[in-house]
C-alpha positions as CSV (number, residue, x, y, z in Angstrom):
1,X,-39.1,26.1,-75.8
2,X,-37.3,29.2,-75.8
3,X,-35.3,31.3,-73.4
4,X,-33.5,34.8,-73.9
5,X,-31.4,36.9,-72.0
6,X,-30.8,41.0,-72.7
7,X,-28.1,43.0,-71.7
8,X,-27.9,46.7,-72.8
9,X,-29.1,46.6,-76.8
10,X,-28.3,42.7,-77.1
11,X,-30.2,39.8,-76.7
12,X,-29.2,36.0,-76.6
13,X,-31.3,33.1,-76.7
14,X,-31.7,29.5,-77.1
15,X,-34.5,27.5,-79.0
16,X,-35.1,24.0,-77.8
17,X,-37.1,21.9,-80.5
18,X,-38.3,18.4,-80.1
19,X,-41.0,16.0,-81.8
20,X,-44.4,16.7,-79.9
21,X,-44.8,13.1,-80.0
22,X,-41.9,12.4,-77.7
23,X,-43.2,15.3,-75.1
24,X,-43.4,12.9,-72.4
25,X,-39.7,12.0,-72.5
26,X,-37.9,15.2,-74.0
27,X,-40.4,17.8,-71.9
28,X,-38.2,17.6,-68.6
29,X,-35.2,17.5,-70.7
30,X,-35.9,20.4,-73.0
31,X,-36.9,22.5,-69.7
32,X,-33.6,21.7,-68.0
33,X,-31.7,22.5,-71.0
34,X,-33.2,25.8,-71.5
35,X,-33.0,26.8,-67.8
36,X,-29.4,26.1,-68.0
37,X,-28.7,28.5,-70.7
38,X,-26.7,31.5,-69.9
39,X,-26.5,34.3,-72.3
40,X,-23.9,36.5,-70.7
41,X,-21.6,34.5,-68.7
42,X,-19.3,36.0,-65.9
43,X,-15.8,36.1,-67.6
44,X,-14.3,35.8,-64.0
45,X,-15.9,32.2,-63.4
46,X,-14.4,29.0,-64.4
47,X,-16.4,26.2,-65.7
48,X,-17.2,23.7,-62.9
49,X,-14.6,21.1,-62.2
50,X,-14.4,18.4,-64.6
51,X,-16.0,20.6,-67.5
52,X,-13.5,21.9,-70.2
53,X,-14.8,24.4,-72.7
54,X,-14.2,23.2,-76.3
55,X,-12.1,26.4,-77.1
56,X,-10.1,27.5,-74.0
57,X,-7.7,30.9,-74.1
58,X,-4.8,31.5,-71.5
59,X,-1.4,32.9,-71.2
60,X,2.2,32.0,-72.0
61,X,5.4,33.4,-70.9
62,X,8.3,33.3,-73.6
63,X,11.6,31.7,-72.2
64,X,13.6,31.6,-75.3
65,X,14.2,33.6,-78.5
66,X,13.4,30.6,-80.8
67,X,10.0,29.9,-79.7
68,X,10.0,28.1,-76.1
69,X,7.0,29.0,-74.2
70,X,6.0,28.1,-70.4
71,X,2.3,27.8,-69.6
72,X,-0.1,26.4,-67.3
73,X,-0.5,22.7,-68.0
74,X,-4.5,23.0,-67.7
75,X,-4.3,25.4,-70.6
76,X,-2.9,22.8,-73.1
77,X,-4.4,19.7,-71.7
78,X,-6.2,17.4,-74.3
79,X,-5.9,19.9,-77.1
80,X,-6.6,18.9,-80.9
81,X,-4.9,21.8,-81.8
82,X,-2.8,24.6,-79.9
83,X,-2.5,28.1,-81.4
84,X,-0.4,31.2,-80.6
85,X,-1.6,34.3,-82.2
86,X,0.2,35.7,-84.3
87,X,2.3,33.1,-84.7
88,X,0.2,30.1,-85.7
89,X,0.5,26.5,-84.7
90,X,2.2,25.3,-81.5
91,X,3.1,21.8,-79.9
92,X,3.3,20.7,-76.4
93,X,6.4,19.2,-75.8
94,X,6.8,18.6,-72.0
95,X,4.6,18.7,-68.8
96,X,5.1,18.6,-65.1
97,X,1.9,17.8,-63.9
98,X,3.0,17.9,-60.2
99,X,3.7,21.7,-60.6
100,X,1.3,22.7,-63.1
101,X,3.9,23.5,-65.9
102,X,3.7,23.0,-69.5
103,X,6.2,23.5,-72.2
104,X,5.0,24.8,-75.3
105,X,7.1,25.0,-78.9
106,X,6.3,27.5,-81.6
107,X,8.4,26.1,-84.6
108,X,10.3,28.5,-86.9
109,X,9.6,31.6,-84.4
110,X,12.7,33.8,-84.1
111,X,14.0,37.0,-82.2
112,X,11.1,36.6,-79.5
113,X,11.7,38.3,-76.2
114,X,12.4,36.0,-73.1
115,X,11.0,37.2,-69.8
116,X,13.8,38.2,-67.5
117,X,13.9,36.0,-64.6
118,X,14.2,36.8,-60.9
119,X,17.4,35.5,-59.2
120,X,15.3,33.7,-56.7
121,X,11.6,33.2,-55.0
122,X,10.2,36.0,-53.3
123,X,8.1,35.6,-50.0
124,X,5.8,38.5,-50.2
125,X,5.1,41.9,-51.6
126,X,3.5,43.7,-54.5
127,X,3.2,41.7,-57.7
128,X,2.2,42.7,-61.2
129,X,0.3,40.3,-63.1
130,X,0.7,40.3,-66.7
131,X,-1.6,38.2,-69.0
132,X,-4.1,38.3,-71.8
133,X,-7.7,38.0,-70.7
134,X,-10.4,35.5,-72.1
135,X,-12.2,37.3,-75.1
136,X,-15.4,37.4,-73.0
137,X,-13.2,40.1,-71.0
138,X,-11.4,42.1,-73.2
139,X,-10.9,42.5,-77.0
140,X,-7.5,41.5,-79.0
141,X,-4.4,39.6,-77.9
142,X,-2.5,42.4,-76.0
143,X,-1.3,41.6,-72.8
144,X,-2.5,43.8,-70.0
145,X,-1.3,44.4,-66.3
146,X,-3.1,44.0,-62.9
147,X,-2.0,44.7,-59.6
148,X,-1.9,41.8,-57.0
149,X,-0.2,41.2,-53.9
150,X,1.7,38.3,-52.3
151,X,1.4,37.9,-48.6
152,X,1.3,34.9,-46.3
153,X,0.9,32.6,-49.2
154,X,-2.0,34.6,-50.7
155,X,-2.5,36.3,-53.9
156,X,-4.8,38.9,-54.0
157,X,-7.3,39.6,-56.1
158,X,-8.2,36.9,-58.1
159,X,-7.3,37.7,-62.2
160,X,-9.8,37.4,-64.9
161,X,-10.1,34.1,-66.9
162,X,-7.2,34.0,-69.6
163,X,-4.6,35.1,-67.0
164,X,-3.9,31.2,-66.4
165,X,-0.4,31.0,-67.3
166,X,0.3,34.6,-66.9
167,X,3.5,36.1,-65.7
168,X,3.8,37.5,-62.0
169,X,6.6,40.2,-62.0
170,X,8.2,41.3,-58.9
171,X,8.8,45.0,-58.1
172,X,12.0,45.4,-60.5
173,X,9.8,43.9,-63.4
174,X,11.4,40.4,-63.3
175,X,9.6,37.2,-63.7
176,X,8.6,36.0,-60.1
177,X,6.5,33.1,-61.2
178,X,3.7,32.2,-63.4
179,X,-0.1,32.4,-62.6
180,X,-2.2,29.0,-62.4
181,X,-5.8,29.4,-62.4
182,X,-8.0,26.7,-61.8
183,X,-11.2,25.4,-60.2
184,X,-10.7,25.2,-56.3
185,X,-11.5,21.6,-56.4
186,X,-8.6,20.9,-58.4
187,X,-6.3,23.4,-57.0
188,X,-6.8,21.8,-53.6
189,X,-5.5,18.5,-55.1
190,X,-2.0,20.2,-56.0
191,X,0.9,21.2,-53.6
192,X,1.3,24.6,-55.6
193,X,2.1,27.4,-53.2
194,X,0.7,30.0,-52.7
195,X,-2.9,29.3,-53.3
196,X,-6.3,31.0,-52.9
197,X,-10.0,30.6,-53.5
198,X,-11.1,33.5,-55.7
199,X,-14.5,34.6,-57.2
200,X,-16.5,31.6,-58.6
201,X,-15.1,29.2,-56.8
202,X,-11.7,29.4,-58.5
203,X,-8.3,29.2,-57.1
204,X,-5.0,31.2,-58.0
205,X,-1.8,29.4,-57.9
206,X,1.7,30.8,-58.0
207,X,3.9,28.8,-59.6
208,X,7.6,30.0,-58.0
209,X,10.6,31.2,-60.7
210,X,12.8,28.5,-59.2
211,X,10.2,25.7,-60.0
212,X,9.8,27.1,-63.6
213,X,13.8,27.3,-63.9
214,X,14.2,23.6,-62.7
215,X,11.5,22.6,-65.2
216,X,13.3,24.4,-67.8
217,X,16.6,22.7,-66.9
218,X,15.1,19.4,-67.0
219,X,13.8,20.0,-70.6
220,X,17.3,21.3,-71.6
221,X,16.2,24.7,-72.1
222,X,18.3,27.4,-70.8
223,X,16.3,29.7,-68.5
224,X,16.6,33.1,-69.0
225,X,18.8,35.6,-66.8
226,X,17.9,39.1,-65.4
227,X,18.2,40.8,-68.6
228,X,17.0,44.3,-69.2
229,X,14.0,43.2,-71.3
230,X,10.2,43.8,-70.1
231,X,8.0,41.2,-68.7
232,X,5.0,42.5,-70.8
233,X,6.8,42.0,-73.9
234,X,7.0,38.1,-73.3
235,X,3.3,37.1,-73.0
236,X,1.6,35.6,-75.5
237,X,-1.9,34.3,-75.6
238,X,-2.3,30.4,-76.1
239,X,-5.5,28.9,-77.6
240,X,-6.5,25.2,-76.9
241,X,-9.0,23.4,-79.4
242,X,-10.5,20.4,-78.0
243,X,-12.6,17.9,-79.8
């Protein structure tokens, strides 16, 4: 049984083979598997709740020059290996499941640029979301910026996959919070504000800067101040490989 999809000059397909003697059992299974094939998945749509990709891409924010990073807890959940290009292996050393935060350590890293923290939470206004989109949506590991707005506990529009863990910068270019992108059914169970349901049944939550600051202090990591650095120099890609 063969299924294929064409897009532009590219064709992607799948072939499901089984012993003809088992057709009575395998025919329906093969049909279901073949019909579930998506050759060109939408990069803006998260997998269904409870289904995790074997290799998942997210963003992380540098919070110390010696290799401490903050990212969304979901980005580094149940990973067999964590990699941060171009530095290599990283390790999750702490987690705050209530607020969806994780602390990741790059050992041996030096002279990273910590994100400048805003002095307090913001209630509304324009935001710049700085992250590294999933390879399905962009090539390379360079951080990109998209505009969004925070109003009445809502961030619009929802960013692309890979922006979970991205930095949300205020009008002065300081870190106002972290983007947490997750299936809406999971986000609805969390007390993260503000949250919205985006395209494809996903939800966006902004973890406020004061929540990040408190998390770092609890882990004995000194939060950065309102330095003169730029947030776009403080965002890295994080890759989780699962079994």
